C-alpha distance (Angstrom), angle and dihedral (degrees) to the residues before:
residue distance angle dihedral
X1 . . .
X2 3.79 . .
X3 3.79 121.1 .
X4 3.80 100.3 -116.6
X5 3.79 114.9 126.9
X6 3.79 125.2 -176.6
X7 3.81 118.0 -133.6
X8 3.81 85.8 -110.1
X9 3.80 92.8 52.7
X10 3.79 89.8 53.1
X11 3.80 88.5 58.7
X12 3.82 95.8 42.7
X13 3.81 117.9 152.7
X14 3.80 101.1 -122.6
X15 3.80 93.1 -172.9
X16 3.81 97.2 56.4
X17 3.81 115.9 -9.5
X18 3.80 119.1 -163.5
X19 3.80 89.6 15.8
X20 3.83 97.6 162.1
X21 3.81 118.7 113.2
X22 3.81 100.6 -77.4
X23 3.83 100.7 -149.2
X24 3.83 111.3 50.8
X25 3.82 91.8 170.5
X26 3.84 91.8 67.0
X27 3.80 113.1 23.6
X28 3.79 125.5 -179.2
X29 3.78 124.7 -173.4
X30 3.79 96.4 -110.0
X31 3.78 136.0 49.7
X32 3.79 137.8 148.3
X33 3.80 119.6 -148.5
X34 3.78 117.3 -143.0
X35 3.80 93.1 -170.8
X36 3.78 113.0 122.4
X37 3.78 137.9 66.3
X38 3.82 115.8 0.3
X39 3.81 131.3 164.9
X40 3.81 118.9 -107.8
X41 3.79 143.3 -174.5
X42 3.82 133.2 -178.8
X43 3.81 116.2 -152.6
X44 3.79 136.2 170.1
X45 3.79 110.6 -95.9
X46 3.82 91.2 -120.9
X47 3.82 94.3 55.9
X48 3.79 124.2 86.2
X49 3.79 112.9 -118.4
X50 3.80 110.7 -129.2
X51 3.80 96.1 -166.0
X52 3.80 95.5 -102.4
X53 3.80 110.1 134.9
X54 3.78 121.8 -150.2
X55 3.78 98.9 -142.0
X56 3.78 146.4 -65.9
X57 3.80 129.4 -37.4
X58 3.79 127.4 -170.6
X59 3.82 107.5 -128.5
X60 3.05 132.6 -119.5
X61 3.81 90.1 31.9
X62 3.79 115.9 93.1
X63 3.82 117.1 -119.0
X64 3.82 90.8 -111.3
X65 3.82 91.6 63.7
X66 3.78 131.2 89.3
X67 3.80 93.0 -128.4
X68 3.80 93.4 56.2
X69 3.79 89.9 67.2
X70 3.82 89.6 -131.4
X71 3.84 108.8 79.6
X72 3.80 93.8 -172.4
X73 3.80 127.2 134.3
X74 3.81 120.2 -122.5
X75 3.78 107.4 -146.9
X76 3.80 129.1 -157.7
X77 3.83 89.1 -100.2
X78 3.80 93.5 52.4
X79 3.79 135.3 88.4
X80 3.78 119.6 -145.0
X81 3.81 114.8 -148.9
X82 3.81 125.6 -162.6
X83 3.79 131.5 -172.3
X84 3.79 130.6 -174.1
X85 3.81 127.2 173.2
X86 3.80 117.7 -161.3
X87 3.78 144.1 159.3
X88 3.79 120.7 -124.3
X89 3.78 135.1 -174.0
X90 3.78 115.5 -167.4
X91 3.81 118.7 -135.3
X92 3.79 109.0 -99.6
X93 3.81 93.4 -134.2
X94 3.82 95.8 48.9
X95 3.79 127.5 82.5
X96 3.79 105.7 -160.5
X97 3.80 140.2 39.4
X98 3.81 123.0 -146.0
X99 3.80 126.5 -161.5
X100 3.82 114.4 -153.0
X101 3.79 128.2 -158.3
X102 3.80 107.1 -175.3
X103 3.83 94.5 -167.5
X104 3.81 135.5 -10.4
X105 3.81 121.3 174.9
X106 3.01 113.8 -114.7
X107 3.86 133.1 -35.0
X108 3.80 113.6 6.1
X109 3.79 132.7 -174.5
X110 3.81 114.1 -167.7
X111 3.81 123.9 -157.9
X112 3.81 124.8 -175.1
X113 3.80 120.8 -170.9
X114 3.78 92.2 -17.8
X115 3.82 97.1 -47.6
X116 3.80 123.9 107.7
X117 3.79 102.6 -128.1
X118 3.82 103.6 172.7
X119 3.77 146.6 8.0
X120 3.78 116.4 -161.7
X121 3.79 134.5 -179.2
X122 3.79 123.2 -161.3
X123 3.77 133.6 69.7
X124 3.81 106.2 -138.6
X125 3.80 109.9 39.6
X126 3.83 129.8 74.5
X127 3.78 126.7 -114.5
X128 3.78 130.0 -162.1
X129 3.83 129.1 -152.0
X130 3.81 126.6 -162.4
X131 3.81 102.4 -135.2
X132 3.81 98.0 171.5
X133 3.79 94.8 119.6
X134 3.80 95.3 42.9
X135 3.80 107.4 39.5
X136 3.81 118.3 97.7
X137 3.79 137.6 178.9
X138 3.82 89.7 -89.4
X139 3.79 116.3 33.4
X140 3.79 142.2 -174.2
X141 3.80 115.1 -154.7
X142 3.81 119.4 -166.9
X143 3.80 127.7 -174.4
X144 3.80 124.5 -172.3
X145 3.81 117.3 -165.9
X146 3.79 137.1 -174.1
X147 3.79 124.9 -177.1
X148 3.82 126.0 -173.3
X149 3.83 91.6 -172.1
X150 3.83 108.0 -174.6
X151 3.82 96.7 -9.6
X152 3.82 90.7 83.7
X153 3.83 131.3 39.7
X154 3.82 99.6 -112.1
X155 3.83 122.4 126.9
X156 3.82 104.3 -77.4
X157 3.81 106.8 144.7
X158 3.79 116.5 -151.5
X159 3.80 96.2 -19.7
X160 3.79 117.9 127.1
X161 3.79 133.7 170.4
X162 3.82 87.0 -133.2
X163 3.77 108.8 40.0
X164 3.78 123.2 -152.3
X165 3.79 140.6 138.2
X166 3.78 110.3 -12.4
X167 3.83 93.6 -4.9
X168 3.78 122.7 84.4
X169 3.80 143.4 -153.2
X170 3.79 110.9 -67.2
X171 3.77 120.0 -123.6
X172 3.78 134.6 -167.7
X173 3.77 144.6 -162.9
X174 3.79 129.5 20.9
X175 3.81 110.1 4.0
X176 3.80 103.3 155.1
X177 3.80 131.4 48.4
X178 3.80 127.0 -60.0
X179 3.80 114.7 -153.1
X180 3.80 147.5 154.2
X181 3.79 132.6 -135.6
X182 3.79 135.9 179.9
X183 3.80 118.3 -131.9
X184 3.78 140.1 179.6
X185 3.79 119.8 -92.8
X186 3.81 89.3 -103.4
X187 3.78 105.9 40.1
X188 3.79 137.9 165.2
X189 3.79 109.6 -105.9
X190 3.80 93.8 -170.1
X191 3.78 140.2 -20.6
X192 3.77 134.3 -143.1
X193 3.80 119.4 -148.3
X194 3.81 120.1 -173.1
X195 3.82 118.2 -174.3
X196 3.81 121.0 -155.5
X197 3.78 113.2 -167.3
X198 3.81 93.1 -175.6
X199 3.81 94.2 59.5
X200 3.83 93.2 28.7
X201 3.80 91.5 -126.6
X202 3.77 140.1 128.0
X203 3.80 116.8 -148.8
X204 3.81 114.9 -155.4
X205 3.78 129.0 -166.7
X206 3.81 120.1 -174.7
X207 3.79 121.6 -158.6
X208 3.80 114.3 -151.2
X209 3.79 139.0 150.7
X210 3.82 89.5 -104.4
X211 3.81 138.5 12.5
X212 3.79 116.3 -76.6
X213 3.82 112.5 -111.6
X214 3.81 95.5 -168.6
X215 3.76 132.1 9.7
X216 3.78 141.2 164.1
X217 3.79 132.6 -164.9
X218 3.78 128.0 -165.0
X219 3.81 121.4 -166.4
X220 3.80 122.6 -158.1
X221 3.78 134.0 -176.3
X222 3.80 120.5 -162.8
X223 3.80 89.5 -12.8
X224 3.83 94.6 -52.4
X225 3.83 119.7 114.3
X226 3.80 110.3 -126.4
X227 3.82 103.0 165.7
X228 3.80 139.8 27.6
X229 3.78 124.4 177.1
X230 3.81 136.2 174.5
X231 3.79 118.7 -148.1
X232 3.78 145.5 168.4
X233 3.78 126.4 -148.4
X234 3.78 125.7 31.0
X235 3.80 101.9 -74.7
X236 3.79 132.5 64.0
X237 3.79 141.6 155.7
X238 3.79 124.7 -139.4
X239 3.82 116.9 -153.3
X240 3.81 123.5 -154.7
X241 3.79 131.1 -159.6
X242 3.78 92.1 -153.2
X243 3.80 132.8 9.2
X244 3.78 137.2 -160.9
X245 3.78 112.2 -140.5
X246 3.81 127.3 -132.9
X247 3.80 120.1 -126.8
X248 3.82 136.2 145.9
X249 3.81 87.5 -100.1
X250 3.81 92.3 50.0
X251 3.84 111.1 19.0
X252 3.80 97.2 -170.9
X253 3.80 114.1 -177.7
X254 3.79 125.6 -171.2
X255 3.81 119.4 -146.3
X256 3.79 118.2 -137.3
X257 3.81 129.1 -168.4
X258 3.81 123.2 -159.4
X259 3.79 131.8 -160.8
X260 3.81 112.1 -178.6
X261 3.81 120.6 169.4
X262 3.79 91.2 -40.0
X263 3.79 96.7 -39.4
X264 3.80 110.4 116.9
X265 3.79 125.9 -172.9
X266 3.79 142.3 140.7
X267 3.77 134.3 -132.3
X268 3.79 140.1 162.0
X269 3.79 138.0 -130.0
X270 3.78 140.6 -177.0
X271 3.77 133.0 -139.8
X272 3.77 105.3 -127.1
X273 3.80 140.6 126.0
X274 3.80 133.1 -150.2
X275 3.79 117.3 -161.4
X276 3.80 144.8 136.6
X277 3.80 122.7 -112.8
X278 3.81 136.5 166.2
X279 3.79 113.4 -100.3
X280 3.80 126.7 -141.5
X281 3.83 89.9 -87.8
X282 3.80 93.9 54.5
X283 3.82 97.2 -104.0
X284 3.82 122.7 129.1
X285 3.80 108.8 -118.6
X286 3.79 136.1 -174.0
X287 3.78 107.3 -106.4
X288 3.79 127.6 -155.8
X289 3.79 112.1 -162.3
X290 3.83 90.9 -10.8
X291 3.80 93.8 -54.7
X292 3.83 127.4 103.7
X293 3.79 108.3 -99.3
X294 3.80 126.0 -177.3
X295 3.81 109.4 -134.7
X296 3.80 103.3 -145.1
X297 3.77 113.3 179.1
X298 3.76 153.0 127.6
X299 3.76 139.0 -107.1
X300 3.80 106.8 -102.0
X301 3.81 116.0 -163.2
X302 3.80 94.4 179.4
X303 3.82 94.2 -138.7
X304 3.81 125.2 142.6
X305 3.80 129.0 -160.1
X306 3.80 92.4 -128.8
X307 3.82 103.8 28.0
X308 3.84 102.4 28.8
X309 3.83 104.4 -159.6
X310 3.82 91.5 2.8
X311 3.82 117.0 78.9
X312 3.81 111.5 -133.7
X313 3.80 94.2 -128.1
X314 3.78 146.9 -18.1
X315 3.79 88.2 -93.9
X316 3.81 90.0 56.5
X317 3.81 91.8 57.1
X318 3.80 91.0 46.9
X319 3.81 91.1 49.8
X320 3.80 94.4 57.7
X321 3.81 93.8 47.1
X322 3.81 96.0 43.9
X323 3.79 93.9 44.9
X324 3.79 92.8 52.4
X325 3.78 90.4 47.3
X326 3.80 90.8 49.5
X327 3.81 87.1 53.6
X328 3.80 88.1 58.9
X329 3.80 101.8 -101.6
X330 3.81 120.7 136.3
X331 3.82 101.1 -171.2
X332 3.80 142.3 46.3
X333 3.77 123.6 -161.4
X334 3.80 103.9 -145.6
X335 3.78 99.8 -143.0
X336 3.81 119.9 -139.3
X337 3.80 93.3 -42.7
X338 3.80 139.2 94.7
X339 3.78 111.5 -138.2
X340 3.81 129.2 -149.2
X341 3.80 108.3 -82.0
X342 3.79 91.7 -111.5
X343 3.82 89.7 66.8
X344 3.82 90.1 60.3
X345 3.79 90.7 44.8
X346 3.80 89.7 57.6
X347 3.81 90.1 49.3
X348 3.80 88.3 51.7
X349 3.79 96.0 50.1
X350 3.82 97.4 37.4
X351 3.81 94.2 45.0
X352 3.79 108.8 -111.6
X353 3.81 121.1 147.6
X354 3.82 114.0 -135.9
X355 3.78 129.6 -148.8
X356 3.79 104.5 -162.7
X357 3.79 121.7 -149.1
X358 3.78 121.1 -156.0
X359 3.80 115.6 -126.5
X360 3.81 112.0 -94.8
X361 3.77 128.0 -135.2
X362 3.79 139.8 158.1
X363 3.79 133.2 105.9
X364 3.79 126.3 -36.6
X365 3.79 111.0 -44.8
X366 3.79 111.4 -114.2
X367 3.81 101.6 -142.7
X368 3.80 95.1 -176.0
X369 3.80 95.8 49.1
X370 3.79 96.0 43.3
X371 3.80 93.3 40.5
X372 3.79 90.9 53.3
X373 3.81 90.3 48.4
X374 3.78 90.0 52.8
X375 3.79 94.7 45.6
X376 3.82 95.4 54.3
X377 3.84 95.1 32.9
X378 3.78 90.7 -117.7
X379 3.79 114.1 -175.5
X380 3.79 111.2 -147.2
X381 3.79 116.6 174.4
X382 3.78 106.4 -113.5
X383 3.79 93.5 -136.1
X384 3.82 83.9 78.8
X385 3.78 91.4 91.0
X386 3.81 95.6 -178.4
X387 3.81 91.4 62.4
X388 3.80 91.5 56.1
X389 3.85 96.6 39.0
X390 3.82 89.4 -113.8
X391 3.79 101.5 123.5
X392 3.82 93.0 121.3
X393 3.82 105.9 95.2
X394 3.82 93.7 -162.6
X395 3.81 90.2 58.2
X396 3.80 91.5 50.8
X397 3.81 91.1 47.9
X398 3.80 91.3 51.0
X399 3.81 91.4 50.9
X400 3.81 91.6 51.3
X401 3.80 90.3 46.7
X402 3.82 91.3 53.5
X403 3.81 94.8 55.2
X404 3.81 96.7 80.4
X405 3.84 97.8 44.1
X406 3.81 90.7 45.6
X407 3.80 91.8 54.0
X408 3.81 92.6 42.1
X409 3.80 90.0 51.2
X410 3.82 93.9 52.5
X411 3.80 103.0 26.1
X412 3.82 96.4 106.4
X413 3.82 94.6 52.9
X414 3.84 104.1 112.9
X415 3.81 94.2 -161.0
X416 3.82 96.3 59.6
X417 3.80 107.6 102.2
X418 3.81 104.9 160.2
X419 3.80 137.6 35.4
X420 3.82 115.4 -148.2
X421 3.82 109.9 -165.6
X422 3.83 98.3 174.8
X423 3.79 136.0 27.1
X424 3.82 125.4 -160.5
X425 3.79 92.0 -25.7
X426 3.83 94.0 -60.7
X427 3.77 104.6 159.1
X428 3.81 89.9 -24.5
X429 3.80 117.5 167.8
X430 3.80 140.0 151.2
X431 3.79 92.7 -2.4
X432 3.78 93.9 175.5
X433 3.81 89.4 58.5
X434 3.80 90.7 45.3
X435 3.82 92.7 50.1
X436 3.80 91.0 49.2
X437 3.80 90.1 52.1
X438 3.79 92.6 49.3
X439 3.81 91.2 49.6
X440 3.81 90.5 49.0
X441 3.81 90.3 58.1
X442 3.81 97.6 35.2
X443 3.81 125.3 15.3
X444 3.82 93.8 165.5
X445 3.79 98.0 79.9
X446 3.79 137.7 59.3
X447 3.82 125.4 -108.2
X448 3.81 129.6 -139.0
X449 3.78 95.7 -168.8
X450 3.83 98.9 -174.7
X451 3.76 112.7 18.6
X452 3.79 108.7 -151.6
X453 3.79 101.0 -21.2
X454 3.16 146.9 48.8
X455 3.81 104.7 21.9
X456 3.81 118.6 -160.8
X457 3.81 96.0 -171.5
X458 3.82 95.2 -110.6
X459 3.81 141.7 107.4
X460 3.81 125.3 28.8
X461 3.79 106.7 -49.8
X462 3.76 147.3 51.1
X463 3.77 94.8 -145.3
X464 3.82 121.3 -158.9
X465 3.80 133.1 -166.4
X466 3.78 108.8 -168.4
X467 3.79 125.5 171.6
X468 3.81 131.1 160.8
X469 3.80 95.4 18.9
X470 3.78 142.8 62.5
X471 3.80 116.4 -81.2
X472 3.79 114.8 -114.5
X473 3.78 113.6 -179.9
X474 3.81 119.4 -132.7
X475 3.77 122.3 -139.5
X476 3.79 113.2 -101.7
X477 3.80 138.8 154.7
X478 3.81 89.1 -131.7
X479 3.77 129.1 75.4
X480 3.83 110.5 -80.8
X481 3.80 118.2 -133.9
X482 3.79 133.5 176.1
X483 3.80 95.4 -140.5
X484 3.83 94.5 177.8
X485 3.80 132.0 18.1
X486 3.79 141.6 133.2
X487 3.78 111.9 36.9
X488 3.81 93.6 173.9
X489 3.80 110.6 179.3
X490 3.78 128.0 -142.3
X491 3.82 117.2 169.7
X492 3.80 113.5 -147.1
X493 3.80 112.7 -155.0
X494 3.84 114.4 -113.4
X495 3.81 91.2 8.0
X496 3.77 103.3 79.7
X497 3.79 133.0 72.5
X498 3.82 118.0 -99.6
X499 3.79 106.7 -105.2
X500 3.77 142.7 172.0
X501 3.80 91.7 -132.7
X502 3.79 128.1 8.0
X503 3.79 117.5 -136.3
X504 3.78 125.9 -139.8
X505 3.80 142.8 118.9
X506 3.80 100.0 -119.4
X507 3.80 125.0 11.2
X508 3.77 120.3 -142.8
X509 3.80 132.3 -174.6
X510 3.80 106.6 -145.5
X511 3.79 144.1 20.8
X512 3.79 89.3 -111.3
X513 3.79 91.3 54.3
X514 3.81 91.1 47.2
X515 3.81 92.2 51.7
X516 3.82 93.5 49.3
X517 3.79 91.1 49.0
X518 3.80 91.5 49.2
X519 3.80 91.3 51.5
X520 3.79 91.3 52.9
X521 3.79 93.4 43.4
X522 3.80 95.1 52.1
X523 3.79 92.5 44.7
X524 3.82 94.4 49.0
X525 3.81 102.5 36.5
X526 3.81 103.9 27.3
X527 3.80 111.9 24.7
X528 3.80 95.0 38.3
X529 3.81 92.4 48.2
X530 3.80 97.7 48.7
X531 3.81 91.3 81.5
X532 3.82 87.5 52.3
X533 3.79 92.8 57.3
X534 3.82 105.9 -85.2
X535 3.81 106.7 154.2
X536 3.80 105.9 176.0
X537 3.81 142.0 15.1
X538 3.81 132.3 -159.8
X539 3.79 115.8 -165.5
X540 3.81 119.0 -154.7
X541 3.03 106.2 -98.5
X542 3.83 163.4 9.7
X543 3.80 97.8 -166.7
X544 3.77 143.4 -6.2
X545 3.81 113.7 -89.7
X546 3.80 116.9 -158.3
X547 3.84 106.3 -69.1
X548 3.81 92.1 6.4
X549 3.79 108.5 87.0
X550 3.80 98.8 173.7
X551 3.80 99.0 105.9
X552 3.77 128.7 119.9
X553 3.81 84.1 -132.3
X554 3.77 128.7 43.9
X555 3.82 116.8 -108.2
X556 3.82 90.8 -104.6
X557 3.84 91.6 50.2
X558 3.80 91.1 -124.6
X559 3.83 100.8 114.0
X560 3.80 127.9 47.4
X561 3.79 103.4 -153.4
X562 3.80 92.4 -159.9
X563 3.77 125.0 42.9
X564 3.81 109.6 -111.4
X565 3.80 93.8 -129.7
X566 3.81 92.3 50.2
X567 3.81 92.6 50.9
X568 3.78 90.6 46.1
X569 3.81 90.5 55.7
X570 3.81 89.9 53.6
X571 3.80 90.8 50.8
X572 3.80 93.6 43.9
X573 3.81 88.5 58.0
X574 3.82 88.8 53.8
X575 3.81 92.6 52.3
X576 3.80 91.7 45.4
X577 3.81 90.9 53.0
X578 3.80 91.9 47.2
X579 3.80 92.7 50.6
X580 3.81 90.3 48.5
X581 3.81 91.1 52.8
X582 3.82 101.8 42.9
X583 3.82 103.9 30.1
């Protein structure tokens, strides 16, 4: 592993990193973090494990990362073993105990006190285990993990065993928080809150193991209670006389408190609406709260020089979001990754719109074939699985299966505006079916079905990725977005990863040169195209990532390559032009 620590990694809590309550959208008054020092071993899959552990690992950082203290690759022929001993005292007024794994990559078998309690497959979504009948005062928790990475077609994102270019160092095992909570015998497993600003209502659906016989909700705004309602059953609607709308300029969040048959928890919501409507010039535009709103953001990989997929701390997540907002951006496209829920919470409260990619999978990505298709705007029906390296039916089935839990997991995040199921043809298949499934689970958000390439003529956007050349907008009945552009590269000495070949779309030699090029780029490709119907832009990217050195920040988050005030002026000119055109 390379020696490139973030300022946040240097201050890491080695007793219990990332100790904040991990699920702000459903908060109970007790939780026990199991993040911290565990035992680990990595053995060949054909060897019998004798229970001897190699050393210590700092969970939730994968063994490949600097912050884990291990810095050892887990290959597809390896098994990663974890062990954690802990004491636990159950709350006297609670009936059940739940064990949460927020993300383990990829196949996990969990054993508690000698009993196998769960087997889970999937690297980016959480799973929960009821351990009431197994947990004791003193406990031994074991986790066994295997991860094929890019040797099989499962959802893996940008991870590769051999990094390079736009693909990054693979990681395995536990990479998000592990924690316990006590709950009532009848408890809410998840909730679904759907705001409607037109009717001034909030629809709530509660998912429990049995119907609620008595419930109460209290809604507060800025610490003042504005609503209280009793209910029975698992669905209710709250009506408001007046509402305060959420936007990046005014990220108003309502607090809500639930009491349901003895289960008590809190959450939050926002009154906001994402839609598409025709503007006064006849162009379809993204609307926020029924008004045209230019989504101006960046590609956000969510990788860290010391934690890879795992942010070093809560403060690290906040830094990225706040810095991009201070530069004048109002949106982040979360690229082929699902973040810890606290990242989305900070977007909600700080006022940052999110475009959420699904995690890609499939066979090996054919850069030449897909790049050529994108360059000449080739339309290849995505039921031709061979073209998209999606011939493995099990991989397609797994992707389809993950749609519902992904949406359920993130549904209550107010800042998420757009779902992005496919990117540049990576593992793309049957997009019409995929779009229909997404709409069935969530009809409140927009869909960019094929970001960049290969467009199938469906969903809400004509989505363009254009580097190296001037942007010329095509004619389309859908809303036109520039969902990737820029990628200007500036290497900063001592703040980039040693590499055989740096990756970027235009290499520059100084901060001054980068700033001048950004000014010209935004004027030519963004401002000048707004009057022609351009409705959103996504610059590549937030930070450098390994061989990619085209971030506005260095990979270690130490150097801002562009002064915040200078970038804000560029973005302010974009918003001024948009307002002039649409208002």
